[in-house]
C-alpha positions as CSV (number, residue, x, y, z in Angstrom):
1,M,0.0,0.0,0.0
2,R,2.8,2.4,0.8
3,R,4.4,1.7,-2.6
4,C,1.1,2.4,-4.3
5,C,0.7,5.7,-2.4
6,K,4.3,6.7,-3.2
7,T,4.0,6.0,-6.9
8,E,0.6,7.5,-7.3
9,T,1.4,10.7,-5.5
10,F,5.0,11.5,-6.1
11,E,6.1,9.8,-9.3
12,W,3.8,12.0,-11.4
13,K,5.4,15.1,-10.0
14,K,8.9,13.9,-11.1
15,A,7.5,13.4,-14.6
16,G,6.5,17.1,-14.7
17,N,2.8,16.5,-14.9
18,R,0.8,19.4,-13.6
19,H,-2.6,17.7,-13.2
20,L,-3.4,15.1,-10.6
21,P,-3.6,11.6,-12.0
22,K,-6.8,9.6,-11.6
23,I,-6.3,7.9,-8.2
24,T,-8.4,4.9,-7.4
25,W,-6.6,3.9,-4.3
26,R,-7.8,6.8,-2.2
27,R,-10.9,4.8,-1.3
28,T,-8.8,2.1,0.3
29,I,-6.7,4.4,2.6
30,M,-8.0,4.7,6.1
31,C,-9.0,8.0,7.5
32,P,-6.9,9.2,10.5
33,C,-9.6,8.2,13.0
34,E,-9.6,4.6,11.7
35,W,-5.8,4.5,11.8
36,L,-5.7,5.8,15.4
37,C,-8.3,3.3,16.6
38,R,-6.6,0.4,14.9
39,R,-3.2,1.5,16.3
40,M,-4.7,1.9,19.8
41,R,-6.3,-1.5,19.7
42,R,-3.3,-3.4,18.4
43,N,-0.5,-1.7,20.3
44,Y,-1.3,0.9,22.9
45,I,-4.1,-0.7,24.8
46,W,-1.7,-3.4,26.0
47,I,0.8,-0.8,27.0
48,L,-1.9,1.1,28.9
49,L,-3.0,-2.0,30.7
50,I,0.5,-2.9,31.7
51,Q,1.1,0.6,33.1
52,T,-2.2,0.6,34.9
53,T,-1.4,-2.8,36.5
54,A,2.1,-1.5,37.5
55,Y,0.5,1.6,39.0
56,A,-2.0,-0.4,41.0
57,G,0.7,-2.7,42.2
58,K,2.8,0.2,43.3
59,I,0.0,1.8,45.3
60,I,-0.9,-1.5,46.9
61,V,2.6,-2.5,47.9
62,H,4.7,0.7,48.4
63,P,5.9,1.7,51.0
64,D,4.1,-1.1,53.0
65,P,1.3,-3.4,52.0
66,L,-2.2,-2.0,52.3
67,T,-4.1,-2.7,55.5
68,S,-7.3,-0.8,54.6
69,I,-9.2,0.8,51.7
70,S,-8.7,4.3,53.2
71,Q,-5.0,3.9,52.7
72,L,-5.6,3.2,49.0
73,N,-7.3,6.6,48.6
74,E,-4.5,8.3,50.6
75,R,-1.8,6.8,48.4
76,A,-3.6,7.5,45.2
77,A,-3.9,11.2,46.0
78,I,-1.8,13.5,43.8
79,G,-1.2,16.9,45.4
80,P,-4.6,18.6,45.9
81,L,-6.4,15.9,43.9
82,S,-8.1,13.3,46.1
83,G,-7.5,9.6,45.7
84,H,-11.1,9.1,44.7
85,F,-10.7,11.5,41.8
86,V,-7.4,10.1,40.6
87,L,-8.6,6.5,40.7
88,G,-11.9,7.4,39.1
89,F,-10.2,9.4,36.4
90,G,-7.8,6.5,35.8
91,V,-10.6,3.9,35.5
92,A,-12.5,6.2,33.2
93,Y,-9.5,6.8,31.0
94,C,-8.8,3.1,30.7
95,L,-12.4,2.3,30.0
96,L,-12.6,5.0,27.3
97,W,-9.7,3.6,25.4
98,A,-11.0,0.1,25.8
99,M,-14.3,1.1,24.3
100,V,-12.5,2.8,21.4
101,A,-10.6,-0.5,20.9
102,I,-13.8,-2.6,21.0
103,W,-15.6,-0.2,18.6
104,S,-12.6,-0.3,16.2
105,W,-12.5,-4.1,16.3
106,R,-16.2,-4.4,15.6
107,D,-15.9,-1.8,12.8
108,D,-13.1,-3.8,11.2
109,L,-15.1,-7.0,11.4
110,Q,-18.1,-5.3,9.8
111,R,-16.0,-3.9,7.0
112,A,-14.3,-7.3,6.5
113,R,-17.7,-8.9,6.0
114,H,-18.6,-6.4,3.3
115,R,-15.3,-6.5,1.5
116,Q,-15.3,-8.1,-1.9
117,P,-12.9,-10.9,-2.5
118,G,-9.7,-9.8,-4.2
119,T,-9.9,-6.2,-2.9
120,D,-8.3,-6.7,0.5
121,A,-5.8,-3.9,1.1
122,S,-3.9,-6.2,3.5
123,T,-2.7,-8.4,0.7
124,G,-0.2,-5.8,-0.4
125,M,3.3,-5.1,0.9
126,G,2.5,-4.0,4.3
């Protein structure tokens, strides 16, 4: 796909043509939102989950193991922000990106069902 984009967008400039060529591959390129969602689902959601697990483990264990839930709120507090707010924001943040990943996955499945045989963009070089 990258090669197709390169040849269709840059090669015609080298040849000295002043008019855009007829480009049919533009329909197969993902919009930035689709790209972001797919990248989030395949790469970053796992990194986010690992960081969240590490943060939760740090709060639970450091400096001493928790003895009560009130200590959890005290340890999660960041400056003037209460522990309830920080934990709630963290959970909401993780859930938001998880919903984006699930939505992206379902959207990809739906598009794969409607794709005609032989027009799969993933059969290219990338």
